[in-house]
Structures are given as structure tokens and as C-alpha cells.
KOLROTOR-162953 format. One record per residue (C-alpha): x negated, y negated, z negated; residue in one letter. Coordinates in Angstrom, 1 decimal, m for minus. Each point is the difference from the previous one (the first is absolute). Layout:
N
+--------+--------+--------+-----+
|      X |      Y |      Z | res |
+--------+--------+--------+-----+
|      X |      Y |      Z |   A |
...
+--------+--------+--------+-----+
***
This chain:
413
+--------+--------+--------+-----+
|      X |      Y |      Z | res |
+--------+--------+--------+-----+
|  m85.0 |    7.1 |   41.6 |   M |
|   m2.3 |   m0.5 |    3.0 |   N |
|    1.0 |    3.1 |    1.9 |   V |
|   m0.5 |    0.8 |    3.7 |   R |
|    1.0 |    3.1 |    2.0 |   I |
|   m1.4 |    1.2 |    3.3 |   T |
|    1.1 |    3.1 |    2.0 |   T |
|   m2.8 |    1.4 |    2.1 |   L |
|    0.5 |    1.4 |    3.5 |   D |
|   m0.1 |    3.5 |   m1.4 |   N |
|    2.9 |   m0.7 |   m2.4 |   G |
|   m2.0 |   m0.3 |   m3.2 |   L |
|    1.2 |   m2.9 |   m2.1 |   R |
|   m2.6 |   m2.1 |   m1.9 |   V |
|    1.1 |   m2.2 |   m2.9 |   V |
|   m2.1 |   m2.2 |   m2.2 |   S |
|    0.4 |   m2.4 |   m2.9 |   N |
|   m2.8 |   m2.5 |   m0.3 |   H |
|   m1.0 |   m0.9 |   m3.6 |   M |
|   m2.8 |   m2.5 |    0.1 |   A |
|   m0.5 |    0.0 |   m3.7 |   S |
|   m1.4 |    3.6 |   m0.3 |   V |
|   m3.2 |    1.6 |    1.2 |   Q |
|    1.4 |    3.4 |    0.8 |   S |
|    2.3 |    1.7 |    2.5 |   V |
|    2.4 |    2.9 |   m0.5 |   S |
|    0.8 |    1.8 |    3.2 |   L |
|    1.2 |    3.2 |    1.4 |   G |
|    2.2 |    2.1 |    2.3 |   A |
|    3.5 |    1.0 |   m1.1 |   W |
|    1.6 |    2.8 |    2.0 |   I |
|    3.6 |    0.9 |    0.0 |   E |
|   m0.7 |    3.7 |   m0.5 |   I |
|    0.6 |    1.7 |   m3.4 |   G |
|    1.4 |    3.0 |   m1.7 |   A |
|    3.5 |   m0.6 |    1.4 |   R |
|   m1.3 |    0.4 |    3.5 |   H |
|   m1.3 |    3.5 |   m0.7 |   E |
|    1.7 |    3.3 |    1.1 |   K |
|    0.6 |    2.4 |   m2.9 |   P |
|   m2.9 |    2.2 |    1.0 |   E |
|   m2.4 |   m3.0 |    0.1 |   L |
|    0.9 |   m1.5 |   m3.4 |   N |
|   m3.1 |   m1.7 |   m1.4 |   G |
|   m1.8 |   m0.5 |    3.4 |   I |
|    0.2 |   m3.8 |   m0.1 |   S |
|   m1.7 |    0.0 |   m3.4 |   H |
|   m2.6 |    2.6 |    1.1 |   M |
|   m0.7 |   m2.1 |    3.1 |   L |
|   m0.6 |   m3.1 |   m2.2 |   E |
|   m2.6 |    2.0 |   m2.0 |   H |
|   m1.7 |    1.4 |    3.1 |   M |
|   m0.3 |   m3.4 |    1.8 |   A |
|   m2.8 |   m0.9 |   m2.5 |   F |
|   m1.9 |    3.3 |    0.7 |   K |
|   m1.8 |   m1.1 |    3.1 |   G |
|    0.4 |   m1.4 |    3.5 |   T |
|   m1.9 |    0.4 |    3.2 |   T |
|   m2.3 |   m2.9 |   m1.1 |   T |
|   m0.2 |    0.3 |   m3.8 |   R |
|    0.0 |    2.8 |   m2.5 |   N |
|    1.9 |   m0.2 |   m3.3 |   A |
|   m2.9 |   m1.4 |   m1.9 |   L |
|   m0.7 |   m2.7 |    2.6 |   Q |
|    3.7 |   m1.1 |   m0.1 |   L |
|   m0.3 |   m0.5 |   m3.8 |   A |
|   m3.5 |   m1.5 |    0.1 |   E |
|    0.6 |   m2.6 |    2.7 |   E |
|    2.9 |   m1.6 |   m1.7 |   I |
|   m1.5 |    0.2 |   m3.5 |   E |
|   m3.4 |   m1.4 |    1.3 |   N |
|    1.8 |   m3.3 |    0.4 |   V |
|    1.8 |    0.2 |   m3.3 |   G |
|    3.4 |    1.0 |    1.5 |   G |
|    2.3 |    2.9 |   m0.5 |   H |
|    2.2 |    2.1 |    2.2 |   I |
|    3.0 |    2.2 |   m0.9 |   N |
|    3.2 |    1.4 |    1.3 |   A |
|    3.4 |    1.3 |   m1.1 |   Y |
|    2.9 |    2.0 |    1.3 |   T |
|    3.7 |   m0.7 |   m0.9 |   S |
|    3.3 |    1.4 |    1.3 |   R |
|    0.1 |   m2.6 |    2.8 |   E |
|   m3.5 |   m1.2 |    0.6 |   N |
|   m3.7 |    0.8 |    0.0 |   T |
|   m2.4 |   m2.9 |   m0.7 |   A |
|   m3.8 |   m0.3 |    0.5 |   Y |
|   m1.3 |   m3.2 |   m1.6 |   Y |
|   m3.1 |   m1.7 |   m1.2 |   A |
|   m1.1 |   m3.1 |   m1.9 |   K |
|   m3.2 |   m1.8 |    0.9 |   V |
|   m1.6 |   m3.4 |   m0.1 |   L |
|    1.0 |   m2.3 |    2.8 |   K |
|   m3.3 |    0.4 |    1.9 |   E |
|    0.6 |    3.8 |    0.2 |   D |
|    3.4 |    0.1 |    1.7 |   V |
|   m1.5 |    1.3 |    3.2 |   A |
|   m1.6 |    3.0 |   m1.7 |   L |
|    3.3 |    0.9 |   m1.8 |   A |
|    2.0 |   m0.2 |    3.3 |   V |
|   m2.6 |    2.2 |    1.7 |   D |
|    0.1 |    2.6 |   m2.8 |   I |
|    3.8 |    0.2 |   m0.1 |   I |
|    0.2 |    0.2 |    3.8 |   S |
|   m2.6 |    2.8 |    0.0 |   D |
|    1.9 |    1.9 |   m2.6 |   I |
|    3.3 |   m0.3 |    1.9 |   L |
|   m1.3 |    0.8 |    3.4 |   Q |
|   m3.1 |    2.2 |   m0.4 |   N |
|    0.5 |    2.3 |   m2.9 |   S |
|   m1.3 |    3.4 |    0.8 |   V |
|    1.9 |    2.0 |   m2.7 |   I |
|   m2.9 |    2.3 |   m0.5 |   D |
|    1.0 |    3.6 |   m0.9 |   G |
|   m2.5 |    0.4 |   m2.8 |   E |
|    1.0 |   m3.4 |   m1.5 |   E |
|    3.6 |    1.0 |    0.3 |   L |
|   m0.5 |    3.1 |   m2.1 |   E |
|   m1.8 |   m2.0 |   m2.7 |   R |
|    2.7 |   m2.8 |    0.0 |   E |
|    2.8 |    2.6 |    0.0 |   R |
|   m1.3 |    1.1 |   m3.4 |   S |
|    0.0 |   m3.6 |   m1.2 |   V |
|    3.5 |   m0.6 |    1.2 |   I |
|    1.2 |    3.2 |   m1.7 |   L |
|   m1.6 |   m1.2 |   m3.2 |   Q |
|    1.9 |   m3.3 |    0.4 |   E |
|    3.2 |    1.9 |    0.4 |   I |
|   m0.7 |    2.2 |   m3.1 |   Y |
|   m0.9 |   m3.1 |   m2.0 |   Q |
|    3.3 |   m1.6 |    0.9 |   A |
|    1.8 |    3.2 |   m1.0 |   N |
|   m1.8 |   m0.1 |   m3.3 |   D |
|    1.1 |   m3.7 |   m0.6 |   T |
|    3.6 |    0.1 |   m1.1 |   P |
|    0.7 |   m3.7 |    0.3 |   D |
|   m1.3 |    0.2 |    3.6 |   D |
|    1.5 |    3.2 |    1.4 |   I |
|    3.5 |   m0.7 |   m1.4 |   V |
|    0.3 |   m2.7 |    2.7 |   F |
|   m0.7 |    2.6 |    2.7 |   D |
|    2.8 |    2.2 |   m1.6 |   Y |
|    2.2 |   m3.1 |    0.0 |   F |
|   m0.6 |   m0.7 |    3.6 |   Q |
|    0.6 |    3.6 |    1.0 |   L |
|    3.3 |    0.0 |   m1.9 |   T |
|    1.2 |   m3.2 |    1.5 |   A |
|   m1.0 |    0.9 |    3.5 |   Y |
|    0.1 |    3.9 |    0.3 |   P |
|   m0.9 |    1.8 |    3.2 |   D |
|   m1.4 |   m3.1 |    1.7 |   Q |
|   m3.4 |   m1.7 |    0.5 |   A |
|    0.9 |   m2.9 |   m2.4 |   M |
|    0.2 |    2.5 |   m2.9 |   G |
|   m3.2 |    1.9 |    0.7 |   R |
|   m3.2 |   m1.0 |   m1.9 |   P |
|   m2.5 |   m2.4 |    1.6 |   V |
|   m2.9 |    2.1 |   m1.1 |   L |
|    1.6 |    3.1 |    1.6 |   G |
|    0.7 |    3.5 |   m1.3 |   E |
|   m3.1 |    2.0 |   m0.8 |   S |
|    0.8 |    2.9 |    2.2 |   D |
|    0.4 |   m2.3 |    3.0 |   I |
|   m3.1 |   m1.9 |   m0.8 |   V |
|   m1.9 |    3.3 |   m0.1 |   K |
|    1.2 |    0.8 |    3.5 |   S |
|   m0.6 |   m3.2 |    1.9 |   L |
|   m2.7 |    0.5 |    2.7 |   S |
|   m2.6 |   m2.5 |    1.3 |   R |
|    1.7 |    0.0 |    3.4 |   D |
|    3.4 |   m0.7 |   m1.5 |   T |
|   m1.3 |   m3.0 |   m2.0 |   V |
|   m1.9 |   m1.4 |    2.9 |   L |
|    2.9 |    0.3 |    2.4 |   S |
|    2.3 |   m1.6 |   m2.6 |   Y |
|   m2.3 |   m3.0 |   m0.1 |   M |
|   m0.5 |   m0.3 |    3.7 |   Q |
|    3.7 |    0.3 |    0.8 |   D |
|    1.4 |   m2.3 |   m2.7 |   N |
|   m2.5 |   m2.8 |   m0.8 |   Y |
|    1.4 |   m2.2 |    2.7 |   A |
|   m0.4 |   m3.8 |    0.4 |   T |
|    3.8 |   m0.6 |    0.3 |   S |
|    0.3 |    1.4 |   m3.6 |   R |
|   m2.9 |   m1.9 |   m1.4 |   M |
|   m0.7 |   m3.4 |   m1.6 |   V |
|   m3.5 |   m1.3 |   m0.7 |   F |
|    0.3 |   m2.5 |   m2.9 |   S |
|   m2.5 |   m2.3 |   m1.6 |   A |
|    0.2 |   m2.5 |   m2.8 |   S |
|   m2.7 |   m2.3 |   m1.4 |   G |
|   m2.7 |   m2.2 |    1.5 |   N |
|    0.5 |    1.2 |    3.5 |   V |
|    0.5 |   m1.7 |    3.4 |   D |
|    2.9 |    1.4 |    1.9 |   H |
|   m1.4 |   m0.3 |    3.5 |   D |
|   m3.3 |    1.5 |   m1.0 |   T |
|    1.8 |    2.9 |   m1.7 |   L |
|    2.1 |    0.6 |    3.1 |   V |
|   m3.0 |    0.1 |    2.2 |   A |
|   m1.7 |    2.5 |   m2.3 |   M |
|    3.1 |    2.3 |   m0.1 |   V |
|    0.5 |   m0.3 |    3.7 |   E |
|   m3.6 |    1.0 |    0.7 |   E |
|    0.0 |    3.0 |   m2.4 |   K |
|    3.5 |    1.5 |    0.3 |   F |
|   m0.1 |    1.3 |    3.5 |   T |
|    0.4 |    3.8 |   m0.3 |   A |
|    3.4 |    0.4 |   m1.7 |   L |
|    3.2 |    1.1 |    1.8 |   P |
|    2.6 |   m2.6 |    0.4 |   R |
|    3.1 |    2.1 |   m0.9 |   E |
|    0.8 |    3.0 |   m2.1 |   T |
|    3.1 |    2.3 |    0.3 |   Q |
|    0.2 |    0.7 |   m3.7 |   I |
|    3.1 |   m1.2 |   m1.8 |   L |
|    0.8 |   m0.2 |   m3.7 |   P |
|    2.4 |    2.6 |   m1.4 |   D |
|    3.2 |   m2.0 |   m0.9 |   P |
|    0.6 |   m0.7 |   m3.7 |   T |
|    3.0 |    1.8 |   m1.5 |   R |
|    0.5 |   m0.6 |   m3.7 |   Y |
|    1.6 |    3.0 |   m1.7 |   V |
|   m0.8 |   m0.1 |   m3.7 |   G |
|    0.4 |    2.7 |   m2.7 |   G |
|   m1.7 |    1.4 |   m3.1 |   H |
|   m3.3 |    1.7 |   m0.5 |   F |
|   m1.7 |    1.2 |   m3.2 |   V |
|   m3.4 |    1.6 |   m0.5 |   E |
|   m0.6 |    1.5 |   m3.4 |   N |
|   m3.6 |   m0.6 |   m1.2 |   R |
|    0.0 |    1.1 |   m3.7 |   P |
|   m3.6 |   m0.9 |   m0.4 |   N |
|    0.7 |   m3.8 |    0.4 |   L |
|    0.9 |   m2.3 |   m2.9 |   E |
|    2.0 |   m2.4 |    2.1 |   Q |
|    2.9 |    0.2 |    2.5 |   V |
|   m0.5 |   m2.1 |    3.2 |   H |
|    3.3 |   m1.1 |    1.4 |   L |
|    0.7 |   m1.7 |    3.3 |   V |
|    3.5 |   m1.0 |    1.0 |   A |
|    0.9 |   m1.6 |    3.3 |   G |
|    2.8 |   m1.2 |    2.3 |   F |
|    0.4 |   m0.6 |    3.7 |   D |
|   m0.9 |   m3.6 |    0.7 |   A |
|   m1.0 |   m2.3 |    2.8 |   V |
|   m2.5 |   m0.3 |    2.8 |   K |
|   m2.4 |   m2.9 |    0.4 |   Y |
|    2.2 |   m2.2 |    2.2 |   D |
|    3.2 |    0.6 |   m1.8 |   D |
|    1.8 |   m3.2 |   m1.1 |   P |
|    0.1 |    1.4 |   m3.6 |   D |
|   m3.8 |    0.6 |   m0.2 |   F |
|   m0.8 |   m3.1 |   m2.1 |   Y |
|    3.1 |    0.4 |   m2.1 |   S |
|   m1.1 |    3.5 |   m0.8 |   L |
|   m3.6 |   m1.2 |   m0.8 |   S |
|    1.4 |   m2.5 |   m2.5 |   V |
|    2.3 |    2.6 |   m1.5 |   M |
|   m2.8 |    2.5 |   m0.4 |   S |
|   m2.2 |   m2.6 |   m1.7 |   T |
|    2.6 |   m1.1 |   m2.6 |   L |
|    1.1 |    3.7 |   m0.5 |   F |
|   m3.5 |    1.6 |   m0.5 |   G |
|   m2.7 |   m2.3 |    1.3 |   G |
|   m1.7 |   m1.2 |   m3.2 |   G |
|   m0.1 |   m0.2 |   m3.7 |   M |
|    3.1 |   m2.3 |   m0.1 |   S |
|    2.0 |    2.3 |    2.3 |   S |
|    3.1 |    1.8 |   m1.1 |   R |
|   m1.5 |    3.5 |    0.1 |   L |
|   m3.1 |   m1.0 |   m1.9 |   F |
|    1.8 |   m1.9 |   m2.7 |   Q |
|    2.9 |    2.4 |   m0.5 |   E |
|   m1.8 |    3.4 |    0.4 |   I |
|   m3.5 |   m0.7 |   m1.2 |   R |
|    0.2 |   m3.0 |   m2.4 |   E |
|    3.4 |    0.6 |   m1.7 |   K |
|    0.2 |    3.8 |    0.2 |   R |
|   m3.6 |    1.1 |    0.2 |   G |
|    0.9 |    2.8 |    2.5 |   L |
|   m2.9 |   m0.5 |    2.4 |   V |
|   m3.5 |   m1.3 |    0.3 |   Y |
|    0.3 |   m0.9 |    3.7 |   S |
|    3.1 |   m1.0 |    1.9 |   I |
|    0.5 |   m2.0 |    3.2 |   Y |
|    1.9 |   m0.3 |    3.2 |   S |
|   m1.3 |   m0.2 |    3.6 |   F |
|    1.2 |   m0.6 |    3.5 |   V |
|   m1.2 |    2.2 |    2.9 |   S |
|    0.9 |   m1.4 |    3.4 |   A |
|   m0.5 |    1.6 |    3.4 |   Y |
|    0.7 |   m0.9 |    3.6 |   D |
|    3.4 |    1.8 |   m0.1 |   D |
|    0.8 |    0.5 |   m3.7 |   G |
|   m1.2 |   m0.3 |   m3.5 |   G |
|    0.5 |    0.8 |   m3.7 |   M |
|    0.3 |   m1.7 |   m3.3 |   L |
|   m1.9 |    2.1 |   m2.6 |   G |
|   m0.3 |    0.1 |   m3.8 |   L |
|   m2.9 |    1.7 |   m1.8 |   Y |
|   m0.1 |    0.9 |   m3.7 |   A |
|   m2.5 |    2.0 |   m2.1 |   G |
|    1.7 |    1.4 |   m3.1 |   T |
|   m0.1 |    2.8 |   m2.5 |   G |
|    2.0 |    3.3 |    0.3 |   R |
|    2.2 |   m0.9 |   m2.9 |   D |
|    0.5 |   m3.6 |    1.1 |   E |
|    1.1 |    1.1 |    3.5 |   M |
|    3.5 |    0.9 |   m1.2 |   K |
|    0.5 |   m3.6 |   m1.1 |   E |
|   m1.9 |   m1.7 |    2.8 |   L |
|    2.1 |    1.3 |    2.9 |   V |
|    3.4 |   m1.3 |   m1.2 |   P |
|   m1.5 |   m3.3 |   m1.1 |   V |
|   m1.5 |   m0.4 |    3.4 |   L |
|    3.3 |    0.7 |    1.6 |   A |
|    1.7 |   m2.5 |   m2.3 |   D |
|   m2.5 |   m2.7 |    0.9 |   E |
|    0.7 |    0.7 |    3.7 |   I |
|    3.7 |   m0.5 |   m0.6 |   T |
|   m0.7 |   m3.3 |   m1.9 |   K |
|   m2.2 |   m1.5 |    2.8 |   V |
|    2.8 |    0.7 |    2.5 |   C |
|    2.5 |   m1.9 |   m2.1 |   E |
|   m1.9 |   m3.1 |   m1.3 |   R |
|   m3.3 |   m1.8 |    0.1 |   V |
|   m0.8 |   m3.4 |   m1.4 |   S |
|   m1.3 |   m3.0 |    1.9 |   E |
|   m3.0 |   m0.1 |   m2.3 |   D |
|   m0.9 |    3.6 |    1.0 |   E |
|    0.3 |   m0.8 |    3.7 |   V |
|   m2.1 |   m3.1 |   m0.4 |   Q |
|   m2.7 |    1.8 |   m1.8 |   R |
|    0.0 |    2.8 |    2.5 |   A |
|   m0.2 |   m2.4 |    2.9 |   R |
|   m3.0 |   m1.7 |   m1.7 |   A |
|   m1.8 |    3.3 |   m0.6 |   Q |
|    0.5 |    1.1 |    3.6 |   L |
|   m1.1 |   m3.4 |    1.5 |   K |
|   m3.1 |   m0.2 |   m2.2 |   S |
|   m1.0 |    3.6 |    0.9 |   S |
|    0.2 |   m0.8 |    3.7 |   I |
|   m1.7 |   m3.4 |   m0.3 |   L |
|   m2.8 |    1.3 |   m2.2 |   M |
|   m0.7 |    2.9 |    2.3 |   S |
|   m0.7 |   m2.5 |    2.8 |   L |
|   m3.2 |   m0.9 |   m1.9 |   E |
|   m1.5 |    3.3 |    1.1 |   S |
|   m1.3 |    0.3 |    3.6 |   T |
|    0.6 |    3.8 |   m0.2 |   S |
|    3.7 |   m0.5 |   m0.9 |   T |
|    0.5 |   m2.6 |    2.7 |   R |
|   m1.7 |    2.2 |    2.6 |   C |
|    2.3 |    3.0 |   m0.8 |   E |
|    3.1 |   m2.2 |   m0.3 |   Q |
|   m0.6 |   m1.4 |    3.5 |   L |
|   m0.4 |    3.5 |    1.5 |   A |
|    3.1 |    1.3 |   m1.7 |   R |
|    2.2 |   m2.9 |    0.9 |   Q |
|   m1.1 |    0.2 |    3.6 |   L |
|    0.7 |    3.7 |    0.2 |   T |
|    3.4 |   m0.2 |   m1.8 |   V |
|    1.4 |   m3.3 |    1.2 |   F |
|   m2.1 |   m0.8 |    3.1 |   N |
|   m0.7 |   m3.4 |   m1.5 |   R |
|   m1.8 |   m1.6 |   m2.9 |   I |
|    2.5 |   m1.2 |   m2.7 |   I |
|   m1.1 |   m3.4 |   m1.4 |   P |
|   m0.2 |    0.1 |   m3.8 |   V |
|    2.3 |   m2.9 |   m0.2 |   E |
|    2.7 |    2.1 |    1.7 |   E |
|   m0.5 |    2.8 |   m2.5 |   V |
|    0.2 |   m2.5 |   m3.0 |   V |
|    3.2 |   m1.5 |    1.5 |   E |
|    1.6 |    3.4 |    0.3 |   K |
|   m0.9 |    0.9 |   m3.6 |   I |
|    1.3 |   m3.4 |   m1.3 |   D |
|    3.3 |    0.6 |    1.8 |   A |
|    0.7 |    3.2 |   m2.1 |   I |
|    2.6 |   m0.7 |   m2.7 |   D |
|    1.9 |    2.0 |   m2.6 |   V |
|    2.7 |    1.2 |    2.4 |   D |
|   m2.6 |    1.3 |    2.5 |   A |
|   m1.9 |    2.0 |   m2.7 |   V |
|    3.2 |    1.7 |   m1.3 |   C |
|    1.2 |    0.6 |    3.6 |   K |
|   m3.2 |    1.8 |    1.0 |   V |
|   m0.1 |    1.9 |   m3.3 |   A |
|    3.5 |    1.4 |    0.7 |   R |
|   m1.0 |    0.8 |    3.6 |   R |
|   m3.1 |    2.0 |   m1.0 |   V |
|    1.2 |    1.7 |   m3.1 |   F |
|    3.1 |    1.2 |    1.8 |   A |
|   m2.1 |    2.5 |    1.9 |   S |
|   m0.8 |    3.5 |   m1.1 |   K |
|   m2.8 |    0.0 |   m2.5 |   P |
|   m3.3 |    1.8 |    0.3 |   T |
|   m1.3 |    1.3 |   m3.3 |   L |
|   m3.4 |    1.6 |   m0.4 |   T |
|   m1.6 |    1.1 |   m3.2 |   A |
|   m3.3 |    1.8 |   m0.9 |   L |
|   m1.0 |    1.0 |   m3.4 |   G |
|    0.9 |    2.3 |   m3.0 |   P |
|    3.7 |    0.5 |    1.0 |   L |
|    2.2 |    2.2 |    2.1 |   T |
|    2.9 |   m2.3 |    0.8 |   E |
|    0.9 |   m3.7 |    0.2 |   I |
|    2.8 |   m1.4 |   m2.1 |   P |
|    3.1 |   m0.9 |    2.0 |   E |
|   m0.6 |   m3.3 |    1.8 |   F |
|    3.4 |   m1.6 |    0.5 |   T |
|    0.4 |   m3.6 |    1.0 |   I |
+--------+--------+--------+-----+
***
């Protein structure tokens, strides 16, 4: 990849990937501030701030922010995660300057108007209520809370409704002014963009942010346990099981990724074949890896019926035991191929490349060449997969279920 990185005098890092074959550019600011940086009484403030940033600045109102980017056929959006908040846009190559100007305006000049805050507070509460009414969504919040109780990593990104109701305009504005600092920010772009021109634009526009912030993430402490919420009006049980796993830069990260893929990563995976195809116990089942700066989890999701739940849990435990004991070379080869193709195909998207650059720079302080990633995946063999399976599945499980039930069958590995 044709990637360049420049660190401005104010500490802001600018990274770009030039793609001459496309006509567009994806670009944005990734900030190392998210739900895990929030104090308990401020849970949800990062997400609320993300919403409010689009509600007007000292130079543009909310409608103007939307109209200016859409007048040139572009779009702008944002998201909040546990470790980051991102503000990003996609425009044609000739409109990069406009996108940089709007993003810089949002991050430096948002007024957090009081009347707008009250309207948007209602929107955010509706978003929380919608998540609560979506069982295959909210079960993951319960899962996170059970795995990481009494700490920021376990609290919901959207925030708790009572806290969201209480956050004031001054609190939100102060949180932004204190924590959106250049030392914790990466401006990333991918597409038909010239790096030096981009750097000059960012340097001109990003002049009013503090360099440092004192906020630190709450350390991750995996605990695990069981949680059940009985919802008798539902037809299906939503089950999420998980285990303490690895952080991004752990030597076992790629081994775990291969293991998760062969275990529950597709229609040919063990979980899909054994639990859905052979036994018909679920409609949906898959595994996933969640990695953080200082920890991570391997998770398993299944949607099943109340009667099928009794058979599902012991079968799931049995499949975990089996993958710790033996996998075949064919399975490992297929999982490596799936993982590599997913990574390589994603590079066809300017948006994915843009986000990948920002995340790698914030996590590793460097851009990892795709050839290096492929080499690490190709190095994973049968022994490495079984070894990481035994490492992860030896931890205390987290088991969360939501649906028409009052208890979970015994989960013994």
C-alpha cells in the first residue's frame, strides 16, 4: 500500500493511502476516547457528544452541516465504540478540502446548544429503548456487563437512560474540550488523495484543539459469570457465551482469529455444521473475537428455542472440548483462506482502508503491511490453533441468555 504518515507540530498524526484508480476519498478523525474512558456517572457521554457534534457549530447550524456535504454528493457520519469515537466522511476527490473543513469545524467549534441537546437527548433515549427492545442486540450489552462487572468496559456505549437524562450542556461541552486532544487523535484518509496536500489542509484547519488530555481508560479486568433475563413474550432464546482472550498485540491474536474462524466463522465451521446442519438446534450461530488495547474476549452467539436450549448448551460445551483436542489440517487451511480473503477483499473499499489505517496507528503506532498480516496468518498451524483454544477455553466462562427461560442449563467444559 502507498501509505504515508506525518505528525504535525501540534501532535496530530495524519495518515493517508493513495489509490489512483478511484475517484473518491474516505477520510476522518479517529479519537482515542470512548465508553471505557467514562466515569460511572458519565456513562453515555461519549455517545451523546458524538450526536451533539452534528447539531451546530459557531459557523454552521445543523442543517448547513448536512447540506454542505450532501450538496457535493458526499456523506458524513460518526460512531462511538468502547475505545474510540470516529467522525468520518466520503466525498469525491475534488471535495476533500470541504470535508476536512467540516470535520475540523465539528471537532473544534461545536456549540452544544441547550435546546438542541434536549431534542437530541430524546433521540438518544429512543435509541436506548430500541436497543432494549431488540433482544439479539441488548444481549450483547448484558454479556459485556457480565464479563466486565463494575468497570467501564462493561457499561453500555449508549449509556444508561437515567444518566443520559441527567447530562447537562456544560458537562458535555467540557468533556469535549478537555478530552478531544491532538495527542489522542489520528486524521486518516484513503482514496485519490495527495498526502502533502492533505497534510497542509489538516494543518491549516486543526489549530484549536488541546495537545494533551489527562483522561485514562479504566483498566480491563475480565471476571465472567452467568446472567439470565426472562422475557416470556419472546419466541427465541438469545445466548452469548464468552471467554477471556487476547489483546490486539498478543502473539496469539492471529492463532485465535484462525481458531474462531474454523470454530464458528462460516457455513463450513464446526458450530454451524454440528449445531445447525446436523442437529437443527439454531437458526443463527457464530463465533467472534473482540480485542482491546489491554484484553479481549472470544464470544459465541446462538439463537435457539426454549426447548432446544437444554440440548444446545451441552453440545456447545462438547464442541469446545473437541476443538481443544484436535483440528485437521484441512480445517486450518480453510480458515486461513477465509481470513486472508476477508482481509484482502476489504482493502477494495476506501472506507475500510481509511478506518484500518487509523486503528492500526492508534493501537500499534505503525501501519502493518498487508503482506505481514498474510505471513502471520499463513504461519498458523494445527498445533497453534489447539494451543490457543486450550488457553482461551481454560478461563472462566461468561454465559448470558435472554428469552423465555429462567435459568441456563449447566455449562461444563
